[in-house]
N, C-alpha and C positions, 0 to 999 in steps of 0.2 A: 504494498499500500505505500503508495507516494509521501512522504511527511510534508509535503505542502498543503496535500487535502487534508490530514489530520490536525495541522496548523489551523488551515481555515475553520474547520470545524470547531477547534478548540477556542479560538479568538471568538466565533459564532456563539459557543455556550456563554461566555465571559460577557458580551454584550448581553444575552439574557438574563443572565445573574444581576447585573447593576441597570436594569431596565426601571426605571419609573414615571411611565407615560399616563398610566391608568391608576389616577388619584384614589379613586374607589376601593379599586384592588389593594394598593398600598398600605392604606389605612387599616381594610380589613384586615390582612394579613399579620400588620406588626401588631395590631390589638388582640390578635386571636395568641402571637409571642408571647404576647407583655403577659395576658392573665392567665393562660395556660389552661390546661385540663386537669383536675385534681391528682390522676392517676400519671400525669406526666409532669409532677411541678420540679422534679430534678432534673429536666432535662433544659438544656437551651437550646431552646425553637430556631430553627434554619431562620423563618420568617421573613425569604427572601424570594423572586421569582426563580423557580425551580428548574434545573437546565434539565435535558435530554440525557437519555442514560443509552450506552452500548455502542457496540464497536462500529467504525464508520464505513468498513465494508460490509455491512451485512447484508442478508439477504432478506430479511423480514423488518418490516417496517410495521409497528404496532402505533398505532395513533387512538390516546385516550381523550377524554374530554380536559379535564383542570385538576392540580393537586388539589389532595383533601385536608381541610383544616388542621386535625391533629395527625395526619398522616405525612405526606412528601413534603407540606408546609413546617411541619416538625423535625423530619430527617433531611431533608435537603435532598431527599431522591425519589424520583418517579416509582409511583404505585410503592413507596416501603415504610413499613410501621403503623399498615390498617389492614382489617380486613379482606378489603378488594383487595391488596397485595396479595396477601397470605392467598387468596384462591387462582390468583395470576400468575404467582411465579412457583406456584406447585405445580399447574400445569403446564408450564414451559421446563420445567427440571425434568416433568417425564416424559416428555415428549422431546428431550435434547438441545432444547434453547439455553438453560440456565445450569450451571453447575452445583446447584444447590437449590433446595425448595424452598427455603424461608429467606425473607426479606425484614431485615428488624431494624437496621444504621444504615448509612452510607458506607460505614468501615466493617462490616459482618463479611468481606471476603465474596461476596456475591458478583460474579459476571455473566452476562449474558455470553450468548454463543451464537454467531450469524443473524442476532436479532438487536433491534434498534427499536428504545420506546419513546415516543415524543406524544405533546400534546398543542391544541390549539390556542391554548389559554395556558399561562407558566406560571399565573399567581391562583392562589385559593381563593373562589370567590364566594361571597356570602349566599347562602342557600345553593350551593353547589350548582349556580345558577349564572354564569356569564353574561353581559349583555352585548346585542350586536354590534355596538361601538366597540366594547373590550374584545370581541373575536376579529373585529378587523383590526384593531392596533396590533394586536399579537401576531396575527398572520404572516407578515412577511418572514418572521424567523422559521416558519414552517417551509415557507417559499424556497427559502436559502436552501432549509437542511434538504428538500426534496433534490436540490441543483449538486448538492455535494454525495448525497446517496446513492451512488452511481451502480450498484451493483442488485438492487434491489431485485426480487423474484415475486413477491406476493406483498400486499397491503392488507393489515388487518386492521378495520375499523372497529372500535368498542362504542357499540350504541350509534342511533340515529343523528345525536349532534357532530361527532366526531365524522360520521360517514357524510354526512353534507358540508362539515368545513373543508373535507379533502376535497370531494366532488368540486367544490367553487374554485377550488386553486386550478383544477384541470379544465374546466369551464373557462376561466380568466384567461387561461394561456392557448385557449383555443383546441383542445386537445378534445372536446366530446360538445356537443351541442346544447344540450338540456341534462339538467339534474332529473327530471321525470322519467328518465329511461332505466333510472339506477336507485329505484325504490330499497329503503331500508328492509331487511328481512333476516333472520338469524341464519346462519349457512347457508346465505345465498353467497353465489360468486358470480361476478362480472369480470370479462374479459374487455379491456379498454384498446382501442387502437392504437395506432404507431407507437408502438414496441414496448409499450407501457405495462407493467405489472400487473395482473389482475388484483381485484379486490375483493377480499372474504370479511362479510360482513358477520359480527359476532355482539349479541348482548353486553353491554358494559357489567364490569364483576361487582357493581355497587352491592351493598347490602341490601336494597331494596329490590334486587333481582335475585341475588345470592339466598337470601333469606326466605323467600314467596316459593322459591323451588323454579321459578322462572327461568334463572340460569343454576344449572347443576354442575358440580367439579365435574361429572363426565362427560356434560355438553361442553366445556370448556376446554378438556382434555382432548375432546375429538376436531375442533376446531384449531388446535394446534398442530395435532396429525395432519390434518387436511392443510395446512401451510407446509409441515413437510414435504407432503406428497407433490403441492404445486410446487415447489423449489426444485423437486429434483426433474419434474416433466418442462421445468422453466428455462432449466439450466443448461445451456450448450454443452455436448460431449459429454454428461454427466452421467451416469448410471445408478440404479438404486443400489448397486452394490459398493460405488464409491460414496454414496452419501452415508450407508450405515458405517463405512470406514470413519467419517469424520465424526462420529460421535463419541 
């Protein structure tokens, strides 16, 4: 992997961390970091925009929504320190995309394998609901990430909002004509023209979905097994045996 590509991604993540363009989000994240949850009183909360996580030569891109107030906003790493992350990283480990099944802090030794996690909004929003303006303000970061992640073979969108955010970028770039052709549906796969990686839809692993059974651990594992299969199919001169040897 070229050093300049890694350097460009590192610079982008540094810009994300220091961004202060959305006053409402910065006030909310700072307030949460100061007040804290009782069970985390001994933590020094991150309280800043949360950078993306994973290798720049990843073949799988996971697009979430935004950091959790007491998860990533506390730990400083995507999907780390909350139940959504527990669900997600267990499935990633089971399918060979993570070296361990747990993610509790930014220094816990977790590494992603051929997988990169980002979000259309990098600050924890009140009630987990970014405004349209906040989506638009943060969007250039995701656009730049997509230009650097040049080995992608599949994009997994976690939830309808993430799905729409990603499709909107493709539409504005002239890659697709309309979002209506690609409605969100769990397990749905969309092939996109112009050599772009296919999109694989998945319910977001929020407590609202996992506690109600709308998204089970097995359903999530199956999504990333499908992602693994799509990587194999969409990697030129790459066989299933090669894929197994890389795990």
